[in-house]
C-alpha positions as CSV (number, residue, x, y, z in Angstrom):
1,M,-0.9,-0.2,0.4
2,Y,0.7,3.5,-1.1
3,Y,-0.1,7.2,0.7
4,R,-1.6,9.7,-0.6
5,K,0.1,12.7,-1.7
6,Y,-0.2,15.6,-0.1
7,S,0.5,19.3,-2.0
8,E,-0.4,22.4,-0.2
9,T,0.2,24.4,-3.5
10,L,-2.2,22.2,-5.2
11,Q,-5.0,22.3,-2.2
12,F,-8.7,23.1,-2.7
13,R,-10.0,25.9,-0.3
14,F,-13.0,23.5,-0.9
15,D,-11.4,20.7,0.3
16,K,-9.3,22.6,3.8
17,S,-13.9,23.8,4.4
18,L,-14.9,20.6,3.8
19,R,-12.1,18.8,6.1
20,Q,-12.8,20.5,8.5
21,K,-16.9,20.6,8.4
22,L,-16.1,16.2,8.7
23,G,-12.9,16.9,11.8
24,L,-10.5,15.2,9.4
25,D,-6.7,17.7,9.8
26,E,-6.5,20.0,6.6
27,Q,-3.7,18.3,5.1
28,G,-4.2,14.5,6.3
29,L,-4.7,11.9,3.5
30,D,-7.5,11.1,3.2
31,Y,-9.8,10.4,0.8
32,I,-13.3,12.0,0.9
33,L,-16.2,10.3,-1.2
34,V,-18.2,13.2,-2.2
35,D,-20.9,11.5,-3.6
36,S,-21.7,9.1,0.0
37,Y,-22.9,12.2,1.7
38,D,-26.9,11.0,2.6
39,M,-28.8,14.0,3.5
40,D,-31.4,12.0,5.6
41,N,-28.4,10.8,7.7
42,N,-26.8,13.9,7.6
43,T,-22.9,11.7,7.2
44,I,-20.2,10.7,4.0
45,K,-18.4,8.3,3.9
46,Y,-14.1,8.9,3.4
47,Y,-11.0,6.3,3.7
48,D,-8.6,7.7,6.0
49,K,-4.7,7.0,4.8
50,D,-4.7,2.9,5.9
51,G,-7.5,2.3,3.3
52,V,-9.4,2.2,6.1
53,L,-13.4,3.4,5.1
54,H,-15.5,5.2,8.3
55,T,-18.7,7.0,7.8
56,A,-19.0,10.8,9.7
57,N,-21.9,12.3,10.7
58,V,-22.4,15.9,10.3
59,D,-24.3,19.1,12.2
60,G,-26.6,21.0,9.6
61,D,-25.5,21.1,5.6
62,L,-22.7,19.3,4.5
63,Y,-21.7,22.3,1.7
64,S,-22.6,25.5,1.1
65,I,-21.5,27.8,-1.4
66,D,-18.3,29.9,1.3
67,M,-16.9,26.9,0.9
68,F,-15.0,27.7,-2.2
69,S,-13.5,30.4,-2.9
70,A,-14.4,33.4,-5.7
71,D,-11.3,31.9,-8.1
72,E,-12.4,28.4,-7.4
73,L,-16.4,29.1,-8.8
74,L,-14.9,31.4,-11.2
75,K,-12.7,28.1,-12.6
76,M,-15.4,25.9,-12.3
77,E,-17.5,24.9,-15.9
78,I,-20.6,24.3,-14.7
79,T,-23.8,25.2,-17.0
80,Q,-26.5,23.7,-14.0
81,P,-26.3,26.5,-12.1
82,L,-26.5,29.3,-15.2
83,I,-29.4,26.9,-16.9
84,Y,-31.4,28.0,-13.4
85,G,-30.9,31.7,-13.4
86,L,-32.7,32.0,-16.4
């Protein structure tokens, strides 16, 4: 097994914000399964650096727009929000 590589210069604000909400180390090697978020139970799954699967409980909503930097939002290739905004 090999550990994931951490690179502070390549880390997005969203990643740091998500790790903070989950109580994980901002510089950790955990792999968060963002698509596993269960809004009904407020849980999300992630693998720790050793590859062990965990489920984290979240207070309230996990995702919010303030988790992103302005640059991250501008650089995203998202068309769906634009469609709803028309």
